C-alpha positions as CSV (number, residue, x, y, z in Angstrom):
1,M,-22.2,-187.7,80.1
2,A,-21.5,-184.0,79.7
3,M,-18.5,-182.9,77.6
4,K,-17.0,-181.3,80.7
5,D,-17.0,-184.7,82.3
6,V,-15.5,-186.4,79.2
7,L,-12.6,-184.0,79.3
8,M,-12.1,-184.4,83.0
9,V,-12.0,-188.2,82.9
10,T,-9.7,-188.2,79.8
11,A,-7.3,-185.9,81.6
12,L,-7.3,-188.1,84.7
13,L,-6.6,-191.2,82.7
14,A,-3.7,-189.5,80.9
15,A,-2.3,-188.3,84.2
16,L,-2.5,-191.9,85.5
17,A,-0.8,-193.2,82.4
18,F,2.0,-190.7,82.7
19,G,2.5,-191.6,86.4
20,T,2.9,-195.2,85.4
21,L,5.5,-194.4,82.8
22,A,7.4,-192.0,85.2
23,R,7.7,-194.9,87.7
24,G,9.7,-196.8,85.1
25,A,7.3,-198.5,82.7
26,Q,9.3,-199.4,79.5
27,P,7.9,-199.8,76.0
28,G,8.2,-202.9,73.9
29,P,9.9,-203.0,70.5
30,Q,8.6,-201.1,67.6
31,V,9.1,-202.4,64.1
32,L,10.0,-199.6,61.8
33,S,7.9,-199.2,58.6
34,A,11.2,-198.7,56.7
35,P,14.7,-199.5,57.9
36,E,16.8,-196.5,59.0
37,E,20.5,-196.1,58.5
38,A,22.3,-196.9,61.8
39,T,25.1,-194.5,60.9
40,Q,23.0,-191.5,59.9
41,P,23.8,-188.3,61.9
42,T,21.4,-189.2,64.6
43,L,19.3,-192.3,65.1
44,L,16.9,-192.2,68.0
45,L,16.6,-195.8,69.5
46,G,14.5,-195.0,72.5
47,R,13.4,-192.6,75.2
48,N,12.4,-194.2,78.5
49,F,10.9,-192.9,81.7
50,A,12.8,-194.4,84.7
51,D,12.7,-193.5,88.4
52,G,12.2,-189.7,88.0
53,M,14.3,-189.2,84.9
54,I,13.9,-189.5,81.1
55,V,16.7,-191.5,79.5
56,T,17.3,-191.0,75.7
57,F,19.5,-193.4,73.7
58,E,20.8,-192.5,70.3
59,L,23.3,-193.9,67.8
60,K,25.6,-191.7,65.7
61,P,28.7,-192.5,63.5
62,A,31.8,-193.1,65.6
63,R,33.8,-189.9,66.1
64,S,36.9,-188.5,67.8
65,M,36.7,-187.3,71.3
66,W,38.8,-184.9,73.3
67,L,39.3,-186.6,76.7
68,Q,41.5,-186.6,79.8
69,M,43.5,-189.8,79.6
70,D,46.6,-191.5,81.0
71,N,47.9,-191.2,84.6
72,P,48.3,-188.4,85.5
73,P,45.4,-187.3,83.3
74,K,46.2,-185.3,80.2
75,W,43.9,-183.8,77.6
76,R,44.3,-185.5,74.2
77,E,42.3,-186.7,71.3
78,R,40.9,-190.1,71.4
79,T,40.6,-191.0,67.8
80,V,38.2,-193.6,66.3
81,R,39.7,-197.0,66.7
82,K,39.7,-199.9,64.3
83,G,36.3,-201.6,64.1
84,E,34.4,-198.8,66.0
85,I,31.3,-198.0,63.9
86,Y,28.9,-196.3,66.3
87,H,28.9,-193.4,68.8
88,L,26.5,-194.3,71.6
89,D,24.8,-191.2,73.0
90,V,22.9,-191.3,76.3
91,R,21.1,-188.3,77.9
92,P,19.5,-188.7,81.4
93,V,17.2,-185.7,81.7
94,D,15.3,-184.2,84.6
95,P,11.8,-184.0,83.2
96,K,10.9,-180.9,85.3
97,S,13.9,-178.6,84.4
98,K,14.6,-180.4,81.0
99,V,18.3,-180.3,82.0
100,V,20.7,-183.2,81.4
101,I,21.8,-184.7,84.7
102,S,25.5,-184.2,85.2
103,Y,28.1,-185.7,87.6
104,S,26.9,-189.3,87.1
105,D,28.7,-192.5,86.3
106,V,26.9,-193.8,83.2
107,R,27.5,-197.3,81.8
108,F,25.9,-199.7,79.3
109,N,25.7,-203.4,79.0
110,A,24.4,-204.9,75.7
111,V,23.6,-208.4,74.6
112,N,23.0,-209.4,71.0
113,R,20.3,-212.0,71.5
114,T,20.8,-213.3,68.0
115,N,24.4,-214.3,68.3
116,G,24.9,-214.3,72.1
117,K,27.7,-211.8,72.0
118,K,28.0,-209.2,74.8
119,V,29.5,-205.7,74.9
120,S,29.8,-203.2,77.7
121,G,31.5,-200.0,78.6
122,T,31.5,-196.6,80.4
123,L,30.0,-193.6,78.7
124,H,32.1,-190.4,79.1
125,P,30.5,-187.1,79.9
126,M,30.8,-185.1,76.7
127,W,30.0,-181.7,75.3
128,D,29.2,-180.8,71.7
129,G,26.9,-178.6,69.8
130,S,23.9,-180.5,71.2
131,G,25.0,-179.9,74.8
132,L,25.9,-182.3,77.6
133,H,25.5,-186.0,77.1
134,Y,27.3,-189.3,77.9
135,A,29.0,-191.1,75.0
136,A,31.4,-193.8,73.8
137,N,32.4,-195.3,70.5
138,S,31.7,-199.0,70.1
139,P,31.5,-201.6,67.3
140,L,28.6,-203.2,69.2
141,A,28.4,-206.9,68.4
142,G,27.3,-207.3,64.8
143,D,23.8,-207.6,63.3
144,G,21.0,-208.9,65.5
145,A,18.4,-208.1,68.1
146,Y,19.9,-206.2,71.1
147,E,18.9,-205.7,74.6
148,L,20.9,-202.8,76.0
149,I,20.7,-201.7,79.7
150,V,21.8,-198.2,80.6
151,S,22.8,-197.6,84.2
152,V,22.9,-194.0,85.6
153,G,24.8,-193.7,88.9
154,M,23.8,-191.4,91.7
155,P,24.8,-187.9,90.7
156,T,27.4,-186.5,93.1
157,F,26.2,-182.9,93.0
158,G,24.7,-181.3,96.1
159,R,21.0,-180.8,96.5
160,A,18.6,-178.3,98.1
161,P,16.9,-179.9,101.1
162,Q,13.6,-180.4,99.3
163,Y,15.4,-182.5,96.7
164,K,17.6,-184.6,99.1
165,D,15.9,-187.8,98.1
166,L,16.1,-187.3,94.4
167,W,18.2,-189.9,92.4
168,V,19.9,-191.3,95.5
169,N,20.0,-194.7,94.0
170,P,21.3,-195.9,90.6
171,V,18.7,-195.8,87.8
172,T,18.7,-198.6,85.2
173,T,16.6,-198.8,82.1
174,K,16.4,-201.2,79.1
175,F,16.3,-200.5,75.4
176,H,15.6,-202.9,72.5
177,F,16.8,-202.5,68.9
178,K,17.5,-204.7,66.0
179,L,20.3,-204.1,63.4
180,A,20.5,-205.8,60.0
181,N,23.1,-204.8,57.3
182,G,23.9,-201.6,59.1
183,R,20.3,-200.5,59.4
184,A,17.9,-200.3,62.3
185,M,14.9,-202.6,61.8
186,E,13.4,-202.3,65.3
187,V,13.7,-199.7,68.1
188,S,12.3,-199.2,71.6
189,G,8.6,-198.3,71.3
190,L,8.6,-194.9,73.0
191,R,10.6,-192.7,70.6
192,G,8.8,-189.5,71.7
193,A,8.3,-188.5,75.3
194,G,4.6,-188.4,75.9
195,S,3.6,-190.2,72.8
196,E,2.3,-193.2,74.6
197,V,0.5,-191.1,77.1
198,G,-1.1,-189.2,74.3
199,G,-2.2,-192.5,72.7
200,I,-3.8,-193.7,76.0
201,A,-5.6,-190.4,76.4
202,H,-6.9,-190.5,72.8
203,T,-8.1,-194.1,73.4
204,A,-9.8,-193.1,76.6
205,A,-11.5,-190.2,74.9
206,T,-12.8,-192.4,72.1
207,M,-14.2,-194.9,74.7
208,I,-15.9,-192.2,76.7
209,I,-17.4,-190.5,73.7
210,G,-18.8,-193.8,72.7
211,W,-20.5,-194.2,76.1
212,T,-22.3,-190.9,75.6
213,R,-23.9,-192.0,72.3
């Protein structure tokens, strides 16, 4: 097989792999080679492709937030409450423009599979030095292996006619992580967008080169 054909087939397999991920394939758990502090400035727990968007999930230390609260709504500081340890940070991103998708109702539902406890909540649209994201403080539910589902509601912004069918239904995606003594032991497998695709392409190239020998 000519090298030109090798490269062509490898590129095709990588494209097919990316298409599968973009349709919502979600990676399995990844055991970390060394535990990572769950309250470090930013701990990336996963980055999933789901129905035309990339959803990133991070943990940070709990922090105060400036929000509209009460009825009628008034701007005031929502300080960290007793027991809140983590700041959940979710970013649904359009993979084409690389822009965080705004005007969505974003929620999370988590189950600690180790102790059976559940926790859920709404993630507020937030702005800080890293840009737009959706966030909430939470104690989570202790140490254990978690299954956390993020739901991104249909964005309420208008669309150009050629994008009228984009994100017209809620998008849900699942993350896995494991905490022990305040440290992350496992995370969702795809922590870098495209890493799995690159791995598939590399494997394909190795196989094809083997055929040519």
